[in-house]
Every structure is written in structure tokens, then in C-alpha cells.
C-alpha positions in Angstrom: -7.1 6.3 -16.3 -5.6 7.7 -13.1 -6.2 11.2 -14.4 -9.8 10.5 -15.1 -10.4 9.3 -11.6 -8.3 11.8 -9.8 -8.9 15.1 -11.6 -12.2 15.8 -9.7 -10.3 15.5 -6.4 -7.4 17.6 -7.7 -9.8 20.3 -8.8 -11.1 20.6 -5.2 -7.7 21.6 -4.0 -7.0 18.8 -1.5 -3.6 18.7 0.2 -3.7 15.1 1.4 -5.0 11.9 -0.2 -5.4 8.6 1.8 -4.8 5.6 -0.4 -7.5 3.4 1.2 -7.2 0.2 -0.8 -4.4 -2.3 -0.3 -3.3 -2.2 -3.9 -3.2 1.6 -4.2 0.3 2.0 -2.9 1.5 0.1 -6.0 -0.1 2.9 -8.0 1.4 5.7 -5.8 3.8 6.9 -8.5 1.1 7.4 -11.0 -1.3 8.9 -8.4 1.4 11.3 -7.2 2.2 12.3 -10.8 -1.5 13.2 -11.4 -2.0 14.9 -8.1 1.2 16.9 -8.2 4.0 17.4 -5.6 1.9 19.5 -3.2 -0.5 16.7 -2.4 0.7 14.3 0.3 -0.2 10.7 -0.2 -0.8 8.5 2.9 -0.7 4.8 2.4 -3.3 3.0 4.5 -1.2 -0.2 4.0 1.9 1.3 5.6 -0.1 2.9 8.5 -1.8 -0.5 9.1 1.5 -2.3 9.1 3.0 0.2 11.5 0.1 -0.1 13.9 0.2 -3.9 13.8 4.0 -3.8 14.5 3.4 -1.6 17.4 0.7 -3.8 18.8 2.8 -6.9 18.4 5.8 -5.3 20.0 3.7 -4.1 23.0 2.5 -7.7 23.5 6.0 -9.2 23.0 4.9 -11.1 19.9 7.3 -9.6 17.3 9.5 -12.2 15.5 13.1 -12.0 16.5 14.4 -12.6 12.9 16.0 -16.0 13.5 13.2 -18.1 12.1 13.1 -18.8 8.4 10.8 -16.4 6.5 7.8 -17.9 4.8 5.0 -16.3 2.8 1.5 -17.6 2.0 -0.5 -15.9 -0.8 -4.2 -16.2 -1.5 -5.9 -14.8 -4.6 -9.2 -14.6 -6.2 -7.5 -13.6 -9.5 -5.5 -15.5 -11.9 -3.0 -17.8 -10.2 -0.5 -17.4 -13.0 0.0 -13.8 -12.1 0.8 -14.4 -8.4 4.5 -15.1 -8.7 5.1 -11.9 -10.6 3.0 -9.8 -8.3 4.6 -11.4 -5.2 8.1 -10.6 -6.5 7.2 -6.9 -6.5 6.1 -6.9 -2.8 8.5 -9.5 -1.2 
């Protein structure tokens, strides 16, 4: 499936591909395999997280790591899949 979607991009000779959807980084290994080692993948999720961390630090709002960590998940999909998916990202 990845090959079907990505082959048209690959044929254009791109050197960089921005993964614009939040779930695309989970597919990065398959995307990289299709695109090949010469195409750089940029994760919009990682860039967004980096920018948010910089903004929080500049405003003095970064957590100091002493408070207990909690996560809250919201989904529009099947609730039974949330624990397995969450385990992959937490």
C-alpha cells in the first residue's frame, strides 16, 4: 500500500519528504523503505514537539520532572485498540 501511494513521489526524484500527519511517523520505517535511503524523512510531529518544548522553556512552563506523569487519550476509533496503540507511543 505504501508503495502505491509513494511511487509517484519517488519517480519525481524528491530528496525530502515531510510526514504531515500525526500518525505517519509510526509508518516511517515502511515509508523509508519505499522511498530509499537518499530521501530524508521529516516528522512534523517531532518538529511540532520540539517547537512546543522551546516555547514552554522560553516562558518558564516546562515541567521539572518531579510531578507524577499522567496521560489522557481521546479517540474517535475503537476504544479497545487504545491501550495497544498507547503502549507503542508512551
